[in-house]
Every structure is written in C-alpha cells, then in structure tokens.
Gaussian input, Z-matrix of N, CA and C with variables (Angstrom, degrees):
# hf/3-21g

backbone

0 1
 N
 C     1     B1
 C     2     B2     1     A1
 N     3     B3     2     A2     1     D1
 C     4     B4     3     A3     2     D2
 C     5     B5     4     A4     3     D3
 N     6     B6     5     A5     4     D4
 C     7     B7     6     A6     5     D5
 C     8     B8     7     A7     6     D6
 N     9     B9     8     A8     7     D7
 C    10    B10     9     A9     8     D8
 C    11    B11    10    A10     9     D9
 N    12    B12    11    A11    10    D10
 C    13    B13    12    A12    11    D11
 C    14    B14    13    A13    12    D12
 N    15    B15    14    A14    13    D13
 C    16    B16    15    A15    14    D14
 C    17    B17    16    A16    15    D15
 N    18    B18    17    A17    16    D16
 C    19    B19    18    A18    17    D17
 C    20    B20    19    A19    18    D18
 N    21    B21    20    A20    19    D19
 C    22    B22    21    A21    20    D20
 C    23    B23    22    A22    21    D21
 N    24    B24    23    A23    22    D22
 C    25    B25    24    A24    23    D23
 C    26    B26    25    A25    24    D24
 N    27    B27    26    A26    25    D25
 C    28    B28    27    A27    26    D26
 C    29    B29    28    A28    27    D27
 N    30    B30    29    A29    28    D28
 C    31    B31    30    A30    29    D29
 C    32    B32    31    A31    30    D30
 N    33    B33    32    A32    31    D31
 C    34    B34    33    A33    32    D32
 C    35    B35    34    A34    33    D33
 N    36    B36    35    A35    34    D34
 C    37    B37    36    A36    35    D35
 C    38    B38    37    A37    36    D36
 N    39    B39    38    A38    37    D37
 C    40    B40    39    A39    38    D38
 C    41    B41    40    A40    39    D39
 N    42    B42    41    A41    40    D40
 C    43    B43    42    A42    41    D41
 C    44    B44    43    A43    42    D42
 N    45    B45    44    A44    43    D43
 C    46    B46    45    A45    44    D44
 C    47    B47    46    A46    45    D45
 N    48    B48    47    A47    46    D46
 C    49    B49    48    A48    47    D47
 C    50    B50    49    A49    48    D48
 N    51    B51    50    A50    49    D49
 C    52    B52    51    A51    50    D50
 C    53    B53    52    A52    51    D51
 N    54    B54    53    A53    52    D52
 C    55    B55    54    A54    53    D53
 C    56    B56    55    A55    54    D54
 N    57    B57    56    A56    55    D55
 C    58    B58    57    A57    56    D56
 C    59    B59    58    A58    57    D57
 N    60    B60    59    A59    58    D58
 C    61    B61    60    A60    59    D59
 C    62    B62    61    A61    60    D60
 N    63    B63    62    A62    61    D61
 C    64    B64    63    A63    62    D62
 C    65    B65    64    A64    63    D63
 N    66    B66    65    A65    64    D64
 C    67    B67    66    A66    65    D65
 C    68    B68    67    A67    66    D66
 N    69    B69    68    A68    67    D67
 C    70    B70    69    A69    68    D68
 C    71    B71    70    A70    69    D69
 N    72    B72    71    A71    70    D70
 C    73    B73    72    A72    71    D71
 C    74    B74    73    A73    72    D72
 N    75    B75    74    A74    73    D73
 C    76    B76    75    A75    74    D74
 C    77    B77    76    A76    75    D75
 N    78    B78    77    A77    76    D76
 C    79    B79    78    A78    77    D77
 C    80    B80    79    A79    78    D78
 N    81    B81    80    A80    79    D79
 C    82    B82    81    A81    80    D80
 C    83    B83    82    A82    81    D81
 N    84    B84    83    A83    82    D82
 C    85    B85    84    A84    83    D83
 C    86    B86    85    A85    84    D84
 N    87    B87    86    A86    85    D85
 C    88    B88    87    A87    86    D86
 C    89    B89    88    A88    87    D87
 N    90    B90    89    A89    88    D88
 C    91    B91    90    A90    89    D89
 C    92    B92    91    A91    90    D90
 N    93    B93    92    A92    91    D91
 C    94    B94    93    A93    92    D92
 C    95    B95    94    A94    93    D93
 N    96    B96    95    A95    94    D94
 C    97    B97    96    A96    95    D95
 C    98    B98    97    A97    96    D96
 N    99    B99    98    A98    97    D97
 C   100   B100    99    A99    98    D98
 C   101   B101   100   A100    99    D99
 N   102   B102   101   A101   100   D100
 C   103   B103   102   A102   101   D101
 C   104   B104   103   A103   102   D102
 N   105   B105   104   A104   103   D103
 C   106   B106   105   A105   104   D104
 C   107   B107   106   A106   105   D105
 N   108   B108   107   A107   106   D106
 C   109   B109   108   A108   107   D107
 C   110   B110   109   A109   108   D108
 N   111   B111   110   A110   109   D109
 C   112   B112   111   A111   110   D110
 C   113   B113   112   A112   111   D111
 N   114   B114   113   A113   112   D112
 C   115   B115   114   A114   113   D113
 C   116   B116   115   A115   114   D114
 N   117   B117   116   A116   115   D115
 C   118   B118   117   A117   116   D116
 C   119   B119   118   A118   117   D117
 N   120   B120   119   A119   118   D118
 C   121   B121   120   A120   119   D119
 C   122   B122   121   A121   120   D120
 N   123   B123   122   A122   121   D121
 C   124   B124   123   A123   122   D122
 C   125   B125   124   A124   123   D123
 N   126   B126   125   A125   124   D124
 C   127   B127   126   A126   125   D125
 C   128   B128   127   A127   126   D126
 N   129   B129   128   A128   127   D127
 C   130   B130   129   A129   128   D128
 C   131   B131   130   A130   129   D129
 N   132   B132   131   A131   130   D130
 C   133   B133   132   A132   131   D131
 C   134   B134   133   A133   132   D132
 N   135   B135   134   A134   133   D133
 C   136   B136   135   A135   134   D134
 C   137   B137   136   A136   135   D135
 N   138   B138   137   A137   136   D136
 C   139   B139   138   A138   137   D137
 C   140   B140   139   A139   138   D138
 N   141   B141   140   A140   139   D139
 C   142   B142   141   A141   140   D140
 C   143   B143   142   A142   141   D141
 N   144   B144   143   A143   142   D142
 C   145   B145   144   A144   143   D143
 C   146   B146   145   A145   144   D144
 N   147   B147   146   A146   145   D145
 C   148   B148   147   A147   146   D146
 C   149   B149   148   A148   147   D147
 N   150   B150   149   A149   148   D148
 C   151   B151   150   A150   149   D149
 C   152   B152   151   A151   150   D150
 N   153   B153   152   A152   151   D151
 C   154   B154   153   A153   152   D152
 C   155   B155   154   A154   153   D153
 N   156   B156   155   A155   154   D154
 C   157   B157   156   A156   155   D155
 C   158   B158   157   A157   156   D156
 N   159   B159   158   A158   157   D157
 C   160   B160   159   A159   158   D158
 C   161   B161   160   A160   159   D159
 N   162   B162   161   A161   160   D160
 C   163   B163   162   A162   161   D161
 C   164   B164   163   A163   162   D162
 N   165   B165   164   A164   163   D163
 C   166   B166   165   A165   164   D164
 C   167   B167   166   A166   165   D165
 N   168   B168   167   A167   166   D166
 C   169   B169   168   A168   167   D167
 C   170   B170   169   A169   168   D168
 N   171   B171   170   A170   169   D169
 C   172   B172   171   A171   170   D170
 C   173   B173   172   A172   171   D171
 N   174   B174   173   A173   172   D172
 C   175   B175   174   A174   173   D173
 C   176   B176   175   A175   174   D174
 N   177   B177   176   A176   175   D175
 C   178   B178   177   A177   176   D176
 C   179   B179   178   A178   177   D177
 N   180   B180   179   A179   178   D178
 C   181   B181   180   A180   179   D179
 C   182   B182   181   A181   180   D180
 N   183   B183   182   A182   181   D181
 C   184   B184   183   A183   182   D182
 C   185   B185   184   A184   183   D183
 N   186   B186   185   A185   184   D184
 C   187   B187   186   A186   185   D185
 C   188   B188   187   A187   186   D186
 N   189   B189   188   A188   187   D187
 C   190   B190   189   A189   188   D188
 C   191   B191   190   A190   189   D189
 N   192   B192   191   A191   190   D190
 C   193   B193   192   A192   191   D191
 C   194   B194   193   A193   192   D192
 N   195   B195   194   A194   193   D193
 C   196   B196   195   A195   194   D194
 C   197   B197   196   A196   195   D195
 N   198   B198   197   A197   196   D196
 C   199   B199   198   A198   197   D197
 C   200   B200   199   A199   198   D198
 N   201   B201   200   A200   199   D199
 C   202   B202   201   A201   200   D200
 C   203   B203   202   A202   201   D201
 N   204   B204   203   A203   202   D202
 C   205   B205   204   A204   203   D203
 C   206   B206   205   A205   204   D204
 N   207   B207   206   A206   205   D205
 C   208   B208   207   A207   206   D206
 C   209   B209   208   A208   207   D207
 N   210   B210   209   A209   208   D208
 C   211   B211   210   A210   209   D209
 C   212   B212   211   A211   210   D210
 N   213   B213   212   A212   211   D211
 C   214   B214   213   A213   212   D212
 C   215   B215   214   A214   213   D213
 N   216   B216   215   A215   214   D214
 C   217   B217   216   A216   215   D215
 C   218   B218   217   A217   216   D216
 N   219   B219   218   A218   217   D217
 C   220   B220   219   A219   218   D218
 C   221   B221   220   A220   219   D219
 N   222   B222   221   A221   220   D220
 C   223   B223   222   A222   221   D221
 C   224   B224   223   A223   222   D222
 N   225   B225   224   A224   223   D223
 C   226   B226   225   A225   224   D224
 C   227   B227   226   A226   225   D225
 N   228   B228   227   A227   226   D226
 C   229   B229   228   A228   227   D227
 C   230   B230   229   A229   228   D228
 N   231   B231   230   A230   229   D229
 C   232   B232   231   A231   230   D230
 C   233   B233   232   A232   231   D231
 N   234   B234   233   A233   232   D232
 C   235   B235   234   A234   233   D233
 C   236   B236   235   A235   234   D234
 N   237   B237   236   A236   235   D235
 C   238   B238   237   A237   236   D236
 C   239   B239   238   A238   237   D237
 N   240   B240   239   A239   238   D238
 C   241   B241   240   A240   239   D239
 C   242   B242   241   A241   240   D240
 N   243   B243   242   A242   241   D241
 C   244   B244   243   A243   242   D242
 C   245   B245   244   A244   243   D243
 N   246   B246   245   A245   244   D244
 C   247   B247   246   A246   245   D245
 C   248   B248   247   A247   246   D246
 N   249   B249   248   A248   247   D247
 C   250   B250   249   A249   248   D248
 C   251   B251   250   A250   249   D249
 N   252   B252   251   A251   250   D250
 C   253   B253   252   A252   251   D251
 C   254   B254   253   A253   252   D252
 N   255   B255   254   A254   253   D253
 C   256   B256   255   A255   254   D254
 C   257   B257   256   A256   255   D255
 N   258   B258   257   A257   256   D256
 C   259   B259   258   A258   257   D257
 C   260   B260   259   A259   258   D258
 N   261   B261   260   A260   259   D259
 C   262   B262   261   A261   260   D260
 C   263   B263   262   A262   261   D261
 N   264   B264   263   A263   262   D262
 C   265   B265   264   A264   263   D263
 C   266   B266   265   A265   264   D264
 N   267   B267   266   A266   265   D265
 C   268   B268   267   A267   266   D266
 C   269   B269   268   A268   267   D267
 N   270   B270   269   A269   268   D268
 C   271   B271   270   A270   269   D269
 C   272   B272   271   A271   270   D270
 N   273   B273   272   A272   271   D271
 C   274   B274   273   A273   272   D272
 C   275   B275   274   A274   273   D273
 N   276   B276   275   A275   274   D274
 C   277   B277   276   A276   275   D275
 C   278   B278   277   A277   276   D276
 N   279   B279   278   A278   277   D277
 C   280   B280   279   A279   278   D278
 C   281   B281   280   A280   279   D279
 N   282   B282   281   A281   280   D280
 C   283   B283   282   A282   281   D281
 C   284   B284   283   A283   282   D282
 N   285   B285   284   A284   283   D283
 C   286   B286   285   A285   284   D284
 C   287   B287   286   A286   285   D285
 N   288   B288   287   A287   286   D286
 C   289   B289   288   A288   287   D287
 C   290   B290   289   A289   288   D288
 N   291   B291   290   A290   289   D289
 C   292   B292   291   A291   290   D290
 C   293   B293   292   A292   291   D291
 N   294   B294   293   A293   292   D292
 C   295   B295   294   A294   293   D293
 C   296   B296   295   A295   294   D294
 N   297   B297   296   A296   295   D295
 C   298   B298   297   A297   296   D296
 C   299   B299   298   A298   297   D297
 N   300   B300   299   A299   298   D298
 C   301   B301   300   A300   299   D299
 C   302   B302   301   A301   300   D300
 N   303   B303   302   A302   301   D301
 C   304   B304   303   A303   302   D302
 C   305   B305   304   A304   303   D303
 N   306   B306   305   A305   304   D304
 C   307   B307   306   A306   305   D305
 C   308   B308   307   A307   306   D306
 N   309   B309   308   A308   307   D307
 C   310   B310   309   A309   308   D308
 C   311   B311   310   A310   309   D309
 N   312   B312   311   A311   310   D310
 C   313   B313   312   A312   311   D311
 C   314   B314   313   A313   312   D312
 N   315   B315   314   A314   313   D313
 C   316   B316   315   A315   314   D314
 C   317   B317   316   A316   315   D315
 N   318   B318   317   A317   316   D316
 C   319   B319   318   A318   317   D317
 C   320   B320   319   A319   318   D318
 N   321   B321   320   A320   319   D319
 C   322   B322   321   A321   320   D320
 C   323   B323   322   A322   321   D321
 N   324   B324   323   A323   322   D322
 C   325   B325   324   A324   323   D323
 C   326   B326   325   A325   324   D324
 N   327   B327   326   A326   325   D325
 C   328   B328   327   A327   326   D326
 C   329   B329   328   A328   327   D327

   B1=1.4631
   B2=1.5647
   B3=1.3204
   B4=1.4348
   B5=1.5114
   B6=1.3167
   B7=1.5021
   B8=1.5424
   B9=1.2711
   B10=1.4604
   B11=1.5516
   B12=1.3345
   B13=1.4097
   B14=1.5679
   B15=1.3400
   B16=1.4344
   B17=1.5221
   B18=1.3231
   B19=1.4286
   B20=1.4789
   B21=1.3024
   B22=1.4372
   B23=1.5636
   B24=1.2947
   B25=1.4711
   B26=1.5574
   B27=1.3368
   B28=1.4884
   B29=1.5941
   B30=1.3292
   B31=1.4379
   B32=1.5271
   B33=1.3038
   B34=1.4686
   B35=1.5680
   B36=1.3093
   B37=1.4896
   B38=1.4618
   B39=1.4158
   B40=1.4517
   B41=1.5095
   B42=1.2657
   B43=1.4630
   B44=1.5571
   B45=1.3528
   B46=1.4686
   B47=1.5880
   B48=1.2938
   B49=1.4756
   B50=1.4951
   B51=1.3295
   B52=1.4749
   B53=1.4904
   B54=1.3752
   B55=1.4339
   B56=1.5449
   B57=1.2829
   B58=1.5043
   B59=1.4798
   B60=1.3194
   B61=1.4917
   B62=1.5972
   B63=1.2784
   B64=1.4040
   B65=1.5174
   B66=1.3033
   B67=1.4515
   B68=1.5385
   B69=1.3785
   B70=1.4849
   B71=1.5690
   B72=1.3363
   B73=1.4539
   B74=1.5415
   B75=1.2813
   B76=1.4734
   B77=1.5050
   B78=1.3165
   B79=1.4849
   B80=1.5222
   B81=1.3795
   B82=1.4684
   B83=1.5082
   B84=1.3070
   B85=1.5137
   B86=1.5002
   B87=1.2486
   B88=1.4484
   B89=1.5927
   B90=1.3275
   B91=1.4208
   B92=1.4889
   B93=1.3153
   B94=1.4743
   B95=1.5599
   B96=1.3149
   B97=1.4472
   B98=1.5322
   B99=1.3454
   B100=1.5255
   B101=1.5021
   B102=1.2784
   B103=1.5071
   B104=1.4992
   B105=1.3001
   B106=1.4692
   B107=1.4740
   B108=1.3522
   B109=1.4560
   B110=1.4518
   B111=1.3505
   B112=1.4616
   B113=1.5041
   B114=1.3038
   B115=1.4547
   B116=1.4961
   B117=1.2750
   B118=1.4938
   B119=1.4976
   B120=1.4059
   B121=1.4786
   B122=1.5206
   B123=1.2762
   B124=1.4230
   B125=1.5360
   B126=1.3722
   B127=1.4439
   B128=1.4930
   B129=1.2761
   B130=1.4956
   B131=1.5455
   B132=1.3403
   B133=1.4228
   B134=1.5230
   B135=1.3623
   B136=1.3836
   B137=1.4471
   B138=1.3252
   B139=1.4739
   B140=1.5492
   B141=1.3478
   B142=1.4104
   B143=1.5625
   B144=1.3011
   B145=1.4695
   B146=1.5307
   B147=1.2711
   B148=1.4951
   B149=1.5134
   B150=1.3515
   B151=1.4623
   B152=1.5017
   B153=1.3000
   B154=1.4211
   B155=1.5202
   B156=1.2831
   B157=1.5052
   B158=1.5576
   B159=1.2925
   B160=1.4664
   B161=1.5911
   B162=1.3005
   B163=1.4001
   B164=1.5662
   B165=1.3258
   B166=1.4377
   B167=1.5084
   B168=1.3561
   B169=1.4668
   B170=1.5056
   B171=1.2893
   B172=1.4709
   B173=1.5606
   B174=1.2963
   B175=1.5142
   B176=1.4993
   B177=1.3430
   B178=1.4159
   B179=1.5075
   B180=1.3263
   B181=1.5033
   B182=1.5725
   B183=1.3493
   B184=1.4327
   B185=1.5633
   B186=1.3448
   B187=1.4639
   B188=1.5262
   B189=1.3681
   B190=1.4390
   B191=1.5632
   B192=1.3363
   B193=1.4223
   B194=1.5131
   B195=1.3417
   B196=1.5075
   B197=1.5273
   B198=1.3026
   B199=1.4882
   B200=1.5034
   B201=1.3901
   B202=1.4294
   B203=1.5016
   B204=1.3791
   B205=1.4352
   B206=1.5802
   B207=1.3013
   B208=1.4497
   B209=1.5170
   B210=1.3620
   B211=1.4720
   B212=1.5092
   B213=1.3047
   B214=1.4456
   B215=1.5831
   B216=1.3537
   B217=1.4762
   B218=1.4803
   B219=1.3224
   B220=1.5026
   B221=1.5318
   B222=1.3509
   B223=1.4811
   B224=1.5540
   B225=1.2833
   B226=1.4816
   B227=1.5335
   B228=1.2620
   B229=1.4744
   B230=1.4659
   B231=1.3156
   B232=1.5027
   B233=1.5225
   B234=1.3340
   B235=1.4695
   B236=1.4920
   B237=1.3347
   B238=1.5191
   B239=1.5481
   B240=1.2865
   B241=1.4583
   B242=1.5318
   B243=1.3878
   B244=1.3838
   B245=1.5575
   B246=1.3675
   B247=1.4255
   B248=1.4713
   B249=1.3117
   B250=1.4428
   B251=1.5340
   B252=1.3406
   B253=1.4627
   B254=1.4941
   B255=1.3009
   B256=1.5120
   B257=1.5459
   B258=1.3164
   B259=1.4480
   B260=1.5679
   B261=1.2535
   B262=1.5202
   B263=1.5493
   B264=1.2989
   B265=1.4615
   B266=1.5673
   B267=1.3631
   B268=1.4657
   B269=1.4612
   B270=1.3395
   B271=1.4731
   B272=1.5183
   B273=1.3391
   B274=1.4464
   B275=1.5392
   B276=1.3440
   B277=1.4317
   B278=1.4700
   B279=1.3732
   B280=1.4229
   B281=1.5226
   B282=1.3954
   B283=1.4153
   B284=1.5686
   B285=1.3237
   B286=1.5079
   B287=1.4930
   B288=1.3267
   B289=1.4836
   B290=1.5503
   B291=1.3000
   B292=1.4877
   B293=1.5051
   B294=1.2658
   B295=1.4675
   B296=1.5224
   B297=1.3344
   B298=1.4659
   B299=1.5090
   B300=1.3455
   B301=1.4618
   B302=1.5316
   B303=1.2996
   B304=1.4770
   B305=1.5361
   B306=1.3579
   B307=1.4875
   B308=1.4817
   B309=1.3167
   B310=1.4462
   B311=1.5346
   B312=1.3556
   B313=1.4705
   B314=1.5229
   B315=1.3206
   B316=1.4951
   B317=1.5765
   B318=1.3134
   B319=1.4432
   B320=1.4802
   B321=1.4378
   B322=1.4027
   B323=1.5162
   B324=1.3655
   B325=1.4305
   B326=1.5060
   B327=1.3077
   B328=1.4074
   B329=1.5074
   A1=104.69
   A2=114.56
   A3=118.31
   A4=110.43
   A5=114.39
   A6=117.06
   A7=106.97
   A8=115.48
   A9=121.41
   A10=112.68
   A11=120.31
   A12=120.87
   A13=112.68
   A14=118.05
   A15=120.85
   A16=112.45
   A17=116.63
   A18=123.33
   A19=113.40
   A20=118.62
   A21=123.74
   A22=109.87
   A23=115.58
   A24=124.30
   A25=108.63
   A26=112.33
   A27=118.61
   A28=107.01
   A29=117.78
   A30=119.85
   A31=112.61
   A32=116.13
   A33=117.96
   A34=112.33
   A35=115.68
   A36=118.12
   A37=112.98
   A38=116.78
   A39=116.94
   A40=112.62
   A41=122.93
   A42=124.60
   A43=112.24
   A44=112.61
   A45=117.81
   A46=107.81
   A47=115.06
   A48=117.47
   A49=113.43
   A50=118.38
   A51=122.93
   A52=110.62
   A53=114.17
   A54=122.56
   A55=109.16
   A56=116.64
   A57=122.23
   A58=103.78
   A59=114.36
   A60=121.68
   A61=108.78
   A62=123.02
   A63=123.43
   A64=113.05
   A65=120.96
   A66=123.70
   A67=105.80
   A68=113.99
   A69=119.77
   A70=111.82
   A71=118.90
   A72=118.94
   A73=109.90
   A74=119.27
   A75=120.69
   A76=113.41
   A77=118.20
   A78=119.65
   A79=108.40
   A80=112.82
   A81=117.54
   A82=102.88
   A83=114.06
   A84=124.30
   A85=110.26
   A86=116.87
   A87=120.60
   A88=107.45
   A89=116.18
   A90=122.45
   A91=110.07
   A92=115.97
   A93=120.16
   A94=103.74
   A95=116.21
   A96=122.57
   A97=107.22
   A98=112.52
   A99=117.53
   A100=107.18
   A101=115.53
   A102=123.90
   A103=107.46
   A104=116.79
   A105=119.13
   A106=110.90
   A107=117.79
   A108=121.78
   A109=114.54
   A110=116.60
   A111=120.55
   A112=112.24
   A113=117.82
   A114=122.52
   A115=113.78
   A116=118.09
   A117=121.43
   A118=108.17
   A119=114.36
   A120=123.20
   A121=106.63
   A122=117.84
   A123=127.31
   A124=109.43
   A125=119.11
   A126=119.59
   A127=109.03
   A128=116.94
   A129=125.58
   A130=104.19
   A131=115.16
   A132=120.56
   A133=111.45
   A134=119.18
   A135=120.56
   A136=117.32
   A137=118.48
   A138=123.61
   A139=105.63
   A140=113.57
   A141=121.72
   A142=109.79
   A143=112.06
   A144=117.65
   A145=113.99
   A146=114.80
   A147=119.43
   A148=111.54
   A149=117.48
   A150=122.36
   A151=109.24
   A152=117.22
   A153=123.58
   A154=106.65
   A155=116.55
   A156=123.39
   A157=110.76
   A158=117.98
   A159=117.84
   A160=110.96
   A161=117.70
   A162=121.11
   A163=109.06
   A164=118.34
   A165=123.29
   A166=110.40
   A167=116.16
   A168=123.02
   A169=110.64
   A170=119.97
   A171=124.04
   A172=107.10
   A173=119.23
   A174=120.04
   A175=111.72
   A176=117.94
   A177=123.02
   A178=113.09
   A179=114.42
   A180=120.43
   A181=111.07
   A182=114.11
   A183=119.05
   A184=113.92
   A185=112.53
   A186=118.16
   A187=114.30
   A188=114.53
   A189=118.15
   A190=110.00
   A191=118.69
   A192=121.42
   A193=114.32
   A194=113.34
   A195=118.35
   A196=107.28
   A197=114.64
   A198=119.70
   A199=105.46
   A200=114.83
   A201=118.56
   A202=108.70
   A203=115.38
   A204=121.97
   A205=108.74
   A206=114.37
   A207=121.07
   A208=105.02
   A209=114.37
   A210=119.77
   A211=111.48
   A212=117.61
   A213=118.84
   A214=104.44
   A215=111.62
   A216=120.07
   A217=110.89
   A218=121.73
   A219=120.70
   A220=111.28
   A221=119.47
   A222=120.11
   A223=110.33
   A224=118.71
   A225=117.98
   A226=113.79
   A227=117.54
   A228=119.36
   A229=111.66
   A230=116.84
   A231=120.68
   A232=110.17
   A233=115.59
   A234=120.82
   A235=108.75
   A236=115.61
   A237=120.00
   A238=106.56
   A239=112.66
   A240=117.89
   A241=106.94
   A242=118.03
   A243=121.68
   A244=106.98
   A245=117.28
   A246=119.17
   A247=114.65
   A248=118.66
   A249=122.76
   A250=113.84
   A251=114.06
   A252=117.93
   A253=111.62
   A254=115.16
   A255=118.63
   A256=107.32
   A257=118.76
   A258=123.51
   A259=108.35
   A260=118.18
   A261=121.96
   A262=109.28
   A263=117.84
   A264=123.08
   A265=108.97
   A266=116.36
   A267=118.76
   A268=108.13
   A269=120.47
   A270=121.86
   A271=111.66
   A272=116.31
   A273=122.50
   A274=111.24
   A275=117.48
   A276=122.17
   A277=113.05
   A278=115.99
   A279=121.48
   A280=111.54
   A281=115.83
   A282=118.76
   A283=112.32
   A284=113.55
   A285=116.71
   A286=110.12
   A287=117.81
   A288=120.56
   A289=110.32
   A290=119.15
   A291=120.85
   A292=112.54
   A293=121.15
   A294=126.20
   A295=111.62
   A296=116.47
   A297=123.00
   A298=110.20
   A299=116.32
   A300=119.36
   A301=107.74
   A302=115.46
   A303=123.33
   A304=110.40
   A305=114.20
   A306=116.52
   A307=116.39
   A308=118.59
   A309=123.80
   A310=112.17
   A311=115.20
   A312=118.57
   A313=109.77
   A314=114.67
   A315=121.50
   A316=106.03
   A317=114.44
   A318=121.34
   A319=106.63
   A320=117.39
   A321=124.85
   A322=110.06
   A323=118.15
   A324=122.89
   A325=112.85
   A326=115.76
   A327=127.75
   A328=114.26
   D1=123.09
   D2=179.56
   D3=-121.09
   D4=145.97
   D5=178.94
   D6=-101.13
   D7=120.37
   D8=-173.94
   D9=-88.19
   D10=-23.71
   D11=-172.00
   D12=-79.18
   D13=-1.76
   D14=174.31
   D15=-73.80
   D16=-17.65
   D17=-178.65
   D18=-96.65
   D19=21.26
   D20=-175.20
   D21=-81.50
   D22=175.53
   D23=-178.11
   D24=-69.86
   D25=128.96
   D26=178.76
   D27=-88.19
   D28=116.73
   D29=-178.63
   D30=-75.43
   D31=-12.76
   D32=-179.00
   D33=-102.67
   D34=5.69
   D35=-179.22
   D36=-62.98
   D37=-45.25
   D38=178.86
   D39=-73.02
   D40=-22.16
   D41=176.02
   D42=-71.42
   D43=-31.30
   D44=-177.91
   D45=-70.75
   D46=-48.65
   D47=-179.16
   D48=-76.98
   D49=-17.86
   D50=174.16
   D51=78.06
   D52=152.89
   D53=178.36
   D54=-78.44
   D55=-34.21
   D56=177.04
   D57=-127.99
   D58=141.33
   D59=-168.26
   D60=-72.12
   D61=-22.93
   D62=-167.88
   D63=-111.13
   D64=-18.99
   D65=-168.43
   D66=-130.86
   D67=140.53
   D68=-175.98
   D69=-65.90
   D70=-58.96
   D71=-176.88
   D72=-109.58
   D73=18.31
   D74=179.61
   D75=91.50
   D76=-12.95
   D77=178.99
   D78=-135.05
   D79=149.61
   D80=173.28
   D81=-113.57
   D82=121.64
   D83=-178.47
   D84=-88.70
   D85=124.74
   D86=176.68
   D87=-118.39
   D88=114.84
   D89=-171.97
   D90=-118.38
   D91=160.16
   D92=174.60
   D93=-123.70
   D94=140.45
   D95=179.04
   D96=-125.44
   D97=136.11
   D98=177.69
   D99=-81.32
   D100=133.70
   D101=168.76
   D102=-98.02
   D103=-144.27
   D104=178.81
   D105=-92.89
   D106=139.05
   D107=-176.73
   D108=68.14
   D109=-128.44
   D110=179.65
   D111=-96.06
   D112=6.65
   D113=-178.13
   D114=-77.04
   D115=136.50
   D116=-178.57
   D117=-135.20
   D118=160.29
   D119=174.18
   D120=-124.44
   D121=139.76
   D122=172.71
   D123=-104.23
   D124=123.87
   D125=178.81
   D126=-118.59
   D127=143.39
   D128=-177.22
   D129=-121.99
   D130=118.65
   D131=-177.01
   D132=-129.89
   D133=134.79
   D134=178.55
   D135=113.99
   D136=2.00
   D137=176.80
   D138=-72.04
   D139=150.50
   D140=-176.22
   D141=-68.14
   D142=147.97
   D143=176.82
   D144=-74.06
   D145=-6.70
   D146=176.73
   D147=-69.79
   D148=-25.30
   D149=-177.18
   D150=-88.07
   D151=147.35
   D152=174.80
   D153=-82.87
   D154=101.30
   D155=-175.15
   D156=-67.17
   D157=-30.44
   D158=178.84
   D159=-67.45
   D160=-35.68
   D161=177.87
   D162=-68.77
   D163=-38.31
   D164=178.73
   D165=-62.31
   D166=-46.02
   D167=176.94
   D168=-62.27
   D169=-41.44
   D170=-177.61
   D171=-65.73
   D172=-39.46
   D173=177.30
   D174=-70.05
   D175=-39.79
   D176=177.81
   D177=-61.35
   D178=-41.99
   D179=-179.12
   D180=-62.51
   D181=-40.48
   D182=177.11
   D183=-67.55
   D184=-43.08
   D185=-174.42
   D186=-74.94
   D187=-34.64
   D188=-173.08
   D189=-101.26
   D190=-4.76
   D191=-177.36
   D192=57.51
   D193=47.76
   D194=178.97
   D195=-140.57
   D196=173.62
   D197=179.39
   D198=-98.44
   D199=158.15
   D200=179.16
   D201=-163.15
   D202=170.41
   D203=-179.38
   D204=-163.16
   D205=165.80
   D206=176.84
   D207=-111.47
   D208=122.33
   D209=177.85
   D210=-110.03
   D211=159.11
   D212=178.65
   D213=-107.14
   D214=114.91
   D215=179.17
   D216=-94.29
   D217=133.34
   D218=-175.40
   D219=-62.92
   D220=-31.58
   D221=-177.77
   D222=-96.71
   D223=-39.30
   D224=-171.38
   D225=-97.85
   D226=-7.37
   D227=-175.96
   D228=87.28
   D229=-140.11
   D230=-179.65
   D231=-84.51
   D232=129.83
   D233=-175.98
   D234=-128.75
   D235=136.12
   D236=177.11
   D237=-83.69
   D238=137.71
   D239=173.70
   D240=-121.38
   D241=132.26
   D242=177.23
   D243=-129.41
   D244=141.77
   D245=177.93
   D246=-75.87
   D247=140.35
   D248=-179.97
   D249=88.48
   D250=177.83
   D251=177.32
   D252=-86.94
   D253=93.93
   D254=-173.13
   D255=-114.03
   D256=32.65
   D257=-174.03
   D258=-68.13
   D259=-51.69
   D260=-179.30
   D261=-67.28
   D262=-40.12
   D263=-176.95
   D264=-63.70
   D265=-46.43
   D266=-175.59
   D267=-70.68
   D268=-36.37
   D269=179.24
   D270=-60.80
   D271=-46.97
   D272=177.90
   D273=-64.74
   D274=-38.73
   D275=178.01
   D276=-61.41
   D277=-50.67
   D278=-173.20
   D279=-64.62
   D280=-37.80
   D281=179.73
   D282=-74.91
   D283=-36.59
   D284=179.52
   D285=-64.87
   D286=-41.96
   D287=-178.11
   D288=-75.46
   D289=-10.87
   D290=178.20
   D291=82.64
   D292=16.55
   D293=179.36
   D294=-72.10
   D295=-40.24
   D296=177.36
   D297=-138.01
   D298=165.15
   D299=171.34
   D300=-93.40
   D301=167.80
   D302=-178.42
   D303=-62.56
   D304=-41.72
   D305=-179.08
   D306=-74.08
   D307=-4.97
   D308=178.62
   D309=-91.92
   D310=-8.33
   D311=-176.97
   D312=-91.80
   D313=136.14
   D314=176.07
   D315=-127.67
   D316=114.00
   D317=-175.77
   D318=-102.39
   D319=125.72
   D320=179.83
   D321=-112.25
   D322=157.43
   D323=170.38
   D324=110.59
   D325=149.73
   D326=177.22
   D327=40.83

C-alpha cells in the first residue's frame, strides 16, 4: 500500500528559496520612529535571514557611533534598531557592503 499524495506539489518550495536571494519580500524597509523629545530610532526590516544580523549591528554601531540591537518583531521577524536618525547612513552602508541594491531600499518617515 503506497500513499501517492506525498509526492504532490509543494506550495512553499518557492517561498523557501525566495524570489531574491538577499531580501525577504524584495524590499528592505528603513523607518524612523519618534521617541520622547528629539530622540529617534531607526529600524531596518526585511534583510535576509542568511545574514548574521548581530554582526551587521555591531559594525553599524562602530561606524555610526550609535547604539543598536536586534529585536524580534511578531509580524516582521528580526528587525535592526539603531539610535538616532541613521536612514542615510544605513542606506549607504548596506549598498557599499553589497547586502542590498539601491532599488531594493525603501526609506520611510518625515
């Protein structure tokens, strides 16, 4: 007795390998969030899980002279958080390091 329906089409096969090799949904979203007063947070969402996000944050912290962390968001997955308005810096950094292309970046805020 053999079960034939185990050899059917896997609907998640193309989602596992991804449409683009470096980015989850094709775009990397860079947002700014207002904290209290003049303080702001820059968040980067949509980087591939193939990258070690903690190493990216460590390099950004040294290069931009700010603090940062990786948080687990229930909807977006792992998100980078950097203190201050680092939108232009992070865009230049990601393209310079070859992590994303310029047309894959989507900058939000103000």
